[in-house]
N, C-alpha and C positions, 0 to 999 in steps of 0.2 A: 294189314290186319286191324280189325276194329277193336276198340276198348269196350269194357262192360261197366255199367252201373247197375247194382242190384238193390231192389226194394224187397225185403224179406220179412214175412210174418205180419203183414198189414192186416189187422183184424177190424172188421166192420160188421154191423148187423144189417141183415136184409131179409126180404120176404120172398125169396126165389124158391120155386119148386112146383111140382105137378099136383101136390095135394093141397086141399083147402086149408088144413091146419097150418101148413107151412106159410101160406099167404096171410093167415090171420095172426099167428103169434110170432113168426119170424125166427131166425136163428143166426148164430155167428158164422161168418165166412172168413177164411184166411187167404190172403192174396200174396203171391210172390211174383215179382216182375223183374226180368233181366232186360236191360236196355243196351243195345249195341250201337255205338257211335264213335266218332273220332274226337277225342278230347285234347289232341295236341295243341290246337290253337288256343283253347281255353286255358290250358296249363301254361303256355308261353306268356299269355297276356294276363293271367290271373284274373279272368273276367267271366263271371257267371253267365253273362249274356251270350257267350260262345259255346255253351254246353247245355245239357238238359237240367232243368231245375227239378231235382228229385222231390223236393218238398212240395212244390206245386203239383207235380204229377201224382204224388201220394194222395193229396187232397182230392184231385179229380177222381181217382180210383175209389176212394171211400165214398164220395158223393154218388157215384154210379151204383155201388153195392147197396147203398141205402135208399136208392131211388126206385124208379119204375120196376116192378117185379117181372121176371121172366120164368118160364117153366124149366128151362134147361140151363145147367151151369156152363154148357158149351156156348150158349148164346151170351151169357154173362161174360165169359172169357173173351169172346169176340168183341164185345163192346169195350171192355177194358183195354184190349190191344189197340183198338181204334183210337182211344183217348191217348194212349202212349205215343202212337205214331203221329198224332196231331202236332207234337213238338217237332219242328223241322230238323232238329239236331239228331233225332232218333232215326236210325236207318233200319233197324230190325228189333223185334221184341219177342220175348217168350213170357207168356203169362200162365201161371198155375193158379187155379181156383180150388181151394180145399173146402170141403163140406163135411167137417168131422161129425156133425150130428145128423147126417143123412138118414132118412127113415128106411133102412134096409133090414131084412129078416135075420141076417147073420151079424155076429159081433165083429166089427172092424175098427181099426184105429183111425182110419181116414178114408174118404173118397175124394179123389182129385182128378181134374182135367187139366192137361197142359196143351197149349197151342203155341204156334210160332208164326209170326206174320212179318212181312217186309213192307217198307214204305214203297209207294208207287214211284217209279222212276221219274225224275223231273223232266226227262227228255221224252217221256212217253207221248206219242202223238195224240192230239185231241180229235174230236169228231170232224168229219169232212164238212166244209163250209159250203153254203149254197153258192152257185156260180155268180160272180159279180160282187160278192160280199167281202172279198179279201181286204180291200182298202178300208171298208167301214169297220171291220173287226180288228184291224191291226192294232189299234190303241189298247184293246183289251189284253194284249200280250206284251205291251210295252210298259214304260214307266218304272222300270226296276232301278233306275239311277237317281230318282228324285222322290222325296217324301211328299205326299199330298194327303189332303183330308179324305176320309172314308166315312160314309154314313151307312149303318147297318140297322135293320129292323129284325126283332126277334119276337116270337109268339109261341104259345102253347095252350092246348085245350084238352090234353089227355093226362091222366095220372096226377102226380103232385106237380102242379104247374109252376110254382115258384122254384122248386128244386130243379126242374127242367131248365128254366130260364137261367138260374145261377150256374148250372153246369155248362150251359152254352157260353156264358162269359168266361168261365174258368178254362174251357178248351180253346176258345178263340184267342185269349190273351197270350202275348209273347210271340217269339219266332218271327219277328219282323212286323207284327201287327200290334200297335200300342193303343190300348183303350184309354181314352181321356175322360169321357163323361158318359154316364148312363142316366136316362130320364127316369121320371116316376113310372110306376106301373099303372097301366090302364086296362080296365076290363071292357071287353068288346063283344057285342052280339055276334054269333057265328055267321059267316058268309059261305054259302054253298049248300051241301046236302043237309037233309033234315036229321033231327035227332042228335045234333052236336051240342056239346057244352060250350059255355062262354069261353072266350080266349082271354089270356093275360098277354099284354103286349108292352114292349118298350123299344126305345131307339138308343143306339150307341153311336157316339162320335169317336172316331179313331184316326190315327195317322199311320201311313205305311209307305214304304218304297217298293213293296212287292208288286209284281204284275197282278192285274185284276183276277186272272185265272188262278193264281196261287191263293188269293184271298178267298175265291169261290171254293177252292179245295178245303180250306180251313173251315168254311161254313158247313160244307158237307160232312167234315169230320165231327164237328160239334153236333150236328143232327144225328149222325150215326151213334155217337157216344150216348145220346139220350134215347136210342132205340127207335129212331124214325124209320118207318117203312113206307115207301111210296107205292100205294096200291090204288087209291081212289083220288082222282083230281078234285081239289077243293075239299078233300076229306079231313077228318080230325087228325091231329098230329101231336106227338109228344113235344117236338121242337121244330120250329121253322125259322131259318136264318136267311134273310135276303140282303143282297147288296143294293142299296138305293142309289148311291152315287159313289164314284171313285175318282175324285178330283174332277177334271173336265173331260175324262175319257168317255167316248161313245162307242157303242157296238150294236149291231143289228143281228148278231148271232143268237139264234133261239135259245142256246144253252147259257148265254150270258148277255142279256140285253141291258145296255147302260145308256142313260139312267134307267131305273126300273120302270117298265112301261105302264104300270098301274098305280104308281106312287101318288100321282096327282089327284086321284079320286078316292084315296083310302084315308079316312079320318084317323084310323088307328096308327098310321104312319105320320101323318101331318101334325097331329096334336102333340105327341111326345117330342117330335123333332122341333117344333116351334118352341116348346118349353125350354129345351137346352140350347137353342140357337134362334133367338127372336128375329135375326136378320137373314135367316136361311133362304136360299134360292134353289129351286129345282131346275136344273138346266133344261132349257127348251120350253118350260112352263111358267116360270116367273116366281115371285115371292111366295113362300110357303104360307104366310099369313093370309094372303089373298086367296090361295087355293083352298085353305081350310074354311074361309068364309063362304066360298062357293059350295063346298061339299056339306057343310054343317057338321054338327057333333052329335047328332042323334045316334043312339046305340053305343056310345062310348062313355065310360065313366072312369075318372081318375081314382086310384086306390092309394091314398097317401099313407095308409098304415102298412103297406107292403113296400119293402125297399130292397133293391139289389145292391150287391157290393162288388166294386171293381177289384179283381184279383190283385193281391199284394198291396192294396191301399189301406190306410187306417180307416177305422169305422167312420162311414159318412163321407170320406174323401172321394171326390169324383162323382158323387151321387147328387143329382139335382135336388135343390131345396126350393126352387122357384115355384110359385103357385100354378104356373102354366096357363094355357088358354082356358076360357070359360067352357067347362064341360060338366056333365053331371057327376055326382059322387055316389059311392056305394060302400057300405060297410057290411055287406052280407057275407 
């Protein structure tokens, strides 16, 4: 039988609803979340790392409520549930979203939606691999016994971009993935379809003993918490999280190619990566400094006035203060 941790009456202001005035002025939402998990190991060891950090989860939920607006509180509830399940200790969650100021014609004390979700089974089979790729992709599922460096790239060009990026950090952190350093924020011209806004990008340095596929699942959970919907290839997105490298692992699986197959030509990955690790090397391609020289820094601007915070760190801790490579600047 699983134990329960309850977060009750979390109040946050958001702009969710189908009417324009709801999007403009916003209103208060109240969130209840019940987390089902096994707390026996944490209780025996008296170790927070073996259970769900309800303070960190409450912060994630408040960030989502105050972030990108949605029309339906059903959608909001689903995003909140996804953020809760991003914690690997949480096996099941029940989320209730209260909308006490809902614009309905009758007098009511409250309008609420309650949903219940389960974490995906860790033994759930993945997609079938192309014939002959079994050996090449084996490393992507291995490595659970040794901690190794992980490089992640995050980006956003929809909604409140900084809120989306910070939410990504908050959901990614913990559960076997330790974020060590985050780069400065860089603004980048969009790549892909027309009519897109500029991106904000950053690079994270982390360490983990998790298999690469588990890290990929955490990346997907962070994207889902920010409302990422995959409809158009290279289209705009609220949050994009990519694994650039995962130790020395290699994989030719289309769902998890390691190292990232386009990292060597993306200045918005190379520049922030070089900033936080001047000696960085992209396996199979060579020193990041040399790759950045080859790609150039046109279309990328460092935004020193924008700063991301590592979850649980003191202000400024883990955030790069290095000047970084020579790129343009922007204060717009």
